[in-house]
N, C-alpha and C positions, 0 to 999 in steps of 0.2 A: 207299570210305567204307563199311561194314555197315548202317550206320542212319541212317534223313535225320528231321529234325526237320521236319513239314510248318509250314506258313509260317500264321500268325497272322490267317485269314479269317474272319468270322463264319458259321457253320455249325448243321447241325441235321440229326437223325435222326429222322423220321417213323417209331415203331413202334406195334406194337398188342400187343395182348391176346391173341391168336391168327388167322388166316387166317379171311378174310371180316369182317377187325373195322373194313376202310374204310379200309385205307391206302393204297392205289391211288388212291383216289376223292379223299380229300385230299392226297394229294401233288400231282395235277394239278390240281386247285383251287389249291392254293398254287403251285403255277409259272403259272398264267392269272394268279393277282391277283400276285403280284409281279412277272408281268413286264408286268401293266397300269400299275401303279405306275412304271414305267421302270427296275427293279431289274436287272442282270446276273445271272443266276443258271446257275451250274454243277450238275450234277443228276448223281445215281451211283445204283445198283441196289445193295444188299444181297445177295451171292449170285448164283446163274448166270443167272437171267431175261434173255432177250432180250428179250422183246416190251417189259416195263415200260421199261425202259431206250431202246427203240426207241422208247417216248412222249415220255422224257424228253427225247430229243435233238432231237425233233420240234416239242416244243414252247418249250425255251431257244434252242435252233438253234446250240448248243452238242454237241460228242460229251459220250455220256454214260457214263461207267464204270462197270463191274461191279467191288465190293471183296466181295473172298471172303476171308477169316482161312483156312479151311483149307484150299482150292486154292491161295493163295500160294505155300506153300511144298514143295519139294520133297520128296517122301518118299523116307526112306531106308532103311526096308524096311519089308514088311508092317504088321509093328505099330505106326504110327503114330510120334510124337514128343514130345519132353518138353515140359511146359507152357508158355504163352508167358508172357514176362515185359516184353516191349518189343514195338514193330513190326516184323515183320520185314520184311526187306529188300524183297522181291516187292511186299508191299501196298503199301512205300512210295514205291515206282516208279511203283505205277497211280496211287496217289495223288497223287503230284508230276504226272503228267500231267493229271489234273483239275484242279491248281489254279493251270497253265501259265498266260499271258496269251491272250490271243485272239489271229488277225494284225495288229489294227490297234493293240494295245500293251497293249489293257485288261485287266485281270485282274477276276475276277466279284465283285460286292458281297455274294454269300453263295452258300456250298453246302449243298444238298438230298440228303438219303440219303434214300430210302425202304427199309427195314426186309423183313424174309422173315418169315413164317409167325407166332408169338410173339414176344415180344421176347427170351425166353432160350433159345428154342427151338434146336439146334443138334444136334451129333455130342453123340460119348459126353459125358455130365456137362453139356453144353450148348457144350460148345466150341466156337468159331467161329458162335455166334450172334449175330444184330443186337448186343446188348446189351455183347458182348465188341469189337466190330468198332468202337461208340459211345465204349468207353473204352480204345481205343488209338490212334484219332485224336483223342481229348479232344475230341467233340461232345456236346451234349446233346442229350437226348432230348423228344421230345414224342410223349406216350404215349396213342394213340387207344384208350378203354375202350369196347367193345361192350355198349352200354346195352340192347340187345330184352331183355326179358323182365324186365328186373329194377329193382328201385325203391330200396331202403334200402342192399341186399346192395352194389350199386355200389362203395359206398367200403369194402368189404372185400376186392372185388378191388384197387381200386387199391393198398390200405393192403400188397396183400401184392406189388403187382408194385413199387413203392416202395422198400419195406425189404429184398425178397430180397437174399439175399447167396449168388451160388453159391460154388463150389470155387475156380473161374478166378479169379472177385474176387482173391484173397488175394495174387495174379503182379501182375495186369494194372491192378487197383483197378475202382472201380465209377461206372459212367458214372452223370451229374448231369440231372436233370432237369428240361428249359425250363418245361414245363407240361402239363397234359393237355386233351385234348376227349374227349366222348360222341358217341357215332355211333351211326345207328341209335336217334333218339331219337324219341317220339311227341309228344304234344298239349303244351301247357302244363303241362296239372298233373305229368305225364312231366318235363317242365325242370324244376318247381322242386320235385319230389323230390328228382330229383338235384342241384340247387342244395344243397339241404338237408342232404341225405347226406355229400357233399363238403366243404362248409364246413369242418368240425373237422381234418381232415387235411389241408387248404389251411393254413389254421390254426397247425401242429401241423408240418409239411415248409415251409413256405415255398413250394410246387410250386400254381403256381394253376389254377384253371380256366376255360382259355380260351374255349370254344367248347361250344356245344353242335347237334350236325346231324341237323335231322333225318331220317328215311324218307322224306315228304313233298318230293317237289319236288327229290329227288336225282337227278343225270345217271344214266343207267345205259349202263354198259358191258356191251358185247355180249362172249362165251365162245364159245372152242372148246376141243374134246380137250386142246390144251396147251397151254391160257391165256386170255387176252383174245385178241380179234379184232385183229390186227394195226393200228398206226398210220397204216400209208398208208391202209388201209379205215377205219378208226373214226373219224380228225380233222376228214375233209371234212364229217361230220353230227355235230360236236360245237362246241357253242356255247359258247364261250370266253367272250363276255359273261356268258352266264347261269350259268356255272360260277362264274367271279367273282364275279359279285355275289350268288351261292348261299352263296359261303363267306363274305365282308364282313357279311355278314347276321347269317352264324350265328357266328361267330370272329372275338375281338379280333385279328386280324391286325397293327395299330401294336402293341397291347403287347406280342406275341410278339418283335416286330421288334426294341423296346427293349431286352426281356431281352434280347436277342442283341448287340446293339451292334451294330446293323444298319441304314444307310443306312432312312428310312421312304420315299424315294422320293415322286414324283409323278404324272400323267396320263399315259401314253405311247400311240402308236398303233404300236406294234412288232409286227411278224407274223413268227412262225417263217419261216423259212428254208426253201429247198428241199429235197428227198430228195435229198442228194450224198456224195459219199466224204468230200467235207471238212468238211459238216455233222454227218458218223458217226466219222469215224474220228480218232484226233489223229495229230500232226504227230508225226513223229519226233526227236530229238534232234538239231542240227546239228553233227557232228563237224571238226576240223578234221585237216589231214595228207592226204596224197597218198591217194587213192583207191585202195583195190586192185579186183580183177573183183567184177565186182558182177551174178549173175547176174539174169537178169528171171526173174521168177515172174507169172504169170496167176492173178488169184485172180476166183473168181465170184461176181457182184453183182448182185442185181436182185429181183425180188418171190417170186420160189422159192428162191432163198439168200442170206436177208439174217441169218440166226442166226451173226453173225460179233462175236467181241467189238471193242470200239473201239480198245482198245491191240492188237490184234494186227498191223495192217500197218505201225504203229509200229515195233514189236518185229521185223516180219520187216525192215523196211529198216534199223534198228541193227546187227543180223546183218549184213549185207550184202546185199542183195537187194533190186533195184529192182520195185518193185508196179504192176499194171498189171490193171485192174478191165475183167470182160467179159462180158455176159450171155448164159447157155444159152438163154433165151427167145429172145432178138431178133437175136443177134449169128451169124452165118454160121461163125465159127470162131474160137478164141482169139486173143491177139494174137500178130504173127506174132513168130517168133524165141524165144520163148517158152524158157525151159531146163527146166519145172515149172511145173504147174498145182495148184492146192487149192482144193475144190468144199467151203464150210461147209455148215450145215445151213439148215432150211428147212422150206417149206410144198410140197415137191415136189409130193406129193399134190392141191393145190386147183389144178394148173397139170398136170397127166398128160398132158391131151391135147396143151396148146400145146409143151410139152418134146418129148413126142413127134412132132409133126409137124415139127419143125426136124429134118429130117433133114440138113440140110448141117453143123448141128455135130455132130450124131452123125458123121458119115461123117469130118468132120476128127479128133475126137475118135480115131477107129479106126483113124487112119493114124500120131496122133500117137503112140499107146499101140505098134502096129506097129516104130515109132524107137525103142520103149525109153525115152519122154519119161517121167522119174516124173510120178506124180499119185497126188493126197491127196484123199479125200473123207470129210465127217463127219456121220455120222447122214443128215439128207436128201442129201448131196453123196455118201454111201454108197449111196443109195439111187438117185441118179441114175449111178453107176457100175454098176450092175447091168442084166442082161440086160431085166427087165420091172419093172414094178409093178401088183401086181394088186389092182385095186378092184373091189367090187361086182361081182364075178366075172367082171372084165376084166381082159385085159391089158392096160396101156400099154407099147410099147417105149422104153427108155430107153438108155444108150449102147451096151451090151453091150460095157464094158471088163471087167468079173467074169462068172462064167459062174453065177448067183445071179438067182433072184424074190424080192421083198419082198411078202410078205400083210398087208398094214394093214387091221386090222379094229378094233371098237368097244373092245378090252380092253387095257390096257396092260400094253406089256410089261418094260418096266424102268422106275427112277426113282431116283435115287440116287447122293450124292459116290463116285467111282472111286479109289482110286490103280492106278497099271498099271506093270508093270516089261516092259520090250522082250522078246520073246520073239526068240532067237538069229537072225540073218541078218537082224533089222529094227531101224532104218530100212536100212539097207544091210551088205553083210558087209564092207564097205572103210572104216568108219567103226571101226576096233577101240578108238582112245583114248576115244570117246563111250562106248560099248557094251561093250567089252571085260569077261570074266569080273571081272577087278579090280572095275570099279566100275560095276553094272547100271546101265544107263538105265530110272531113273524118273520116272513124269511123275503128275500129278494132275490131274483133270475130272471131271464130272456126264454121268449119262447119263437122258434121257427121252424116250421112244420108246413108238410105237403097232405099229412094225411088226417084223415077226419074219420069217426067213428060209424058205422052203419047203423046203428042202432041210436034213434032219438034220443030215449032214456035210458038210463042205467038201467042192467035187468034185475030183478028182486033179486036181493041178497047183498047189492053193491050201493056202496056210499063213495058222494066225493069228500077230496081231499081238502081240497081248499079253497077259498073265497079271493077272489083274484081282481085285482085294480090294475090302472095301467101307470107309466112313471106318473103322471100328472094328478091321482088319485080317481080316474073314472072307473066305475065298476063295471066289472066285464062276467059277472057269475061265477058259480063252482067250478070248478074244472078236478079232474082227477079220478080213478076208480079204486076201491078198495076192497076185496071178498076175503073172510079172514084176515092172516097176516101177510096176505099178498096185495103191493099197492104197486100202481102205476100212475104216469102223469105227462102231459107233453111236455112241463116246465124243466128245465136246464134250471138247478139252484145254485148261484154262486157260493162258493166254499168259504166265503168270509162274509157274505151276507145270511149264511144259513146256518153257522155256528149251533145255536141253540138246538136247530132242530136236527143236528145230525148228532148230538150229545144227547138228546129226548131220544132220537129212534136207536141210537146205542145204547142207550141201557134195556131198551128191549130185547136185547138181543140174551 
């Protein structure tokens, strides 16, 4: 089946007029308020952001998907693909995981998706934007209008967003709007100006103004260079009851739920579950029939390596692997009898002293590499595979599997969507059916990092992995490093945009 139709569960996309419009705070407040009402919510993030999705998982107790229109499709050439007319198969698969019932057999009462950037911001022509995602999934939009510094002009801003018809909408349709909220609102006089300005537009379009969220009293979320401070650090200090009360006092949550056809809920004392793989990662589909050989794959996952898409372990299992998690921070060695190791991204720079001090793990990895065990790392995982990480003029020893040094400073090195074509010999010369010249192996992903290599060129004995281009097909050159069976890349591969790669790499285990 090439395309699937998502089941009818009430859902909502929280979108904004731009970055810093209050999408994340509104989404987290909604998740807290809905949980306080006893509702079961499954959440997702539009785009590649790992940190926001981790907040969603921690607050809902269920894995949070990353839904991305651009990355979910395998690229067929550096020049991209035809316009979308219906939900792509890869996106449908990720969405289906999000909608699947929990372990106790209960489905969600509501789906909540947090948008990215502005509602219509995306690739070329806005392709892949939050609005297109909402249209493809059939989910209405709650539009967050950044009202800071605006009076009557907020009506022009709102009307532009409600009536805008981008070119892609001729193929996929336009999203519906469940309502509007104003964020960064000042005092009572400002509130009244905003109400009066938006009243005619509400009467014309039927899109209600559901909330006026004030600047004063709004909870603060701390940030660092890759985004918000992670959920595991921020949530212990986040007062969920206060966040719920703040939203309920300034937004008509009941009217929003009625508009969506969702249950209104009641009182609840539910608390988020602990940070475990079961709460962060989707379960694979159950397959019948005789099981073939299943290679054992060790996946690093701890505070230093937490940037792993929620559906990747399930995809790896469905492709035939057994997935076993381990901690490079705490464990002395990877799980025994593994046929391969994968290191996702994260914040190794925040844990550099502890990673360097775990000499048992580093020695175990070197021994495995000498036995030609396939090992692959992305971004933060790539850094850990290197010889050293230099921070503030000091070198911290990493695993030493690749003869590289990462320099980490305050200047961003790369940001953006990436289409990647595997270079000859990667992932392995013995997988010609998947990466041969008749059909080059292509993947999609995202790059966002502050680290760069000290070396101007790859050392002798090393080779690049990918030929990269951006979302519009502009070439960016070769990327990544491999030596023997060890390979690393700055690129975060999106699972559904890289199925052929993972199948080919697992075939090497």
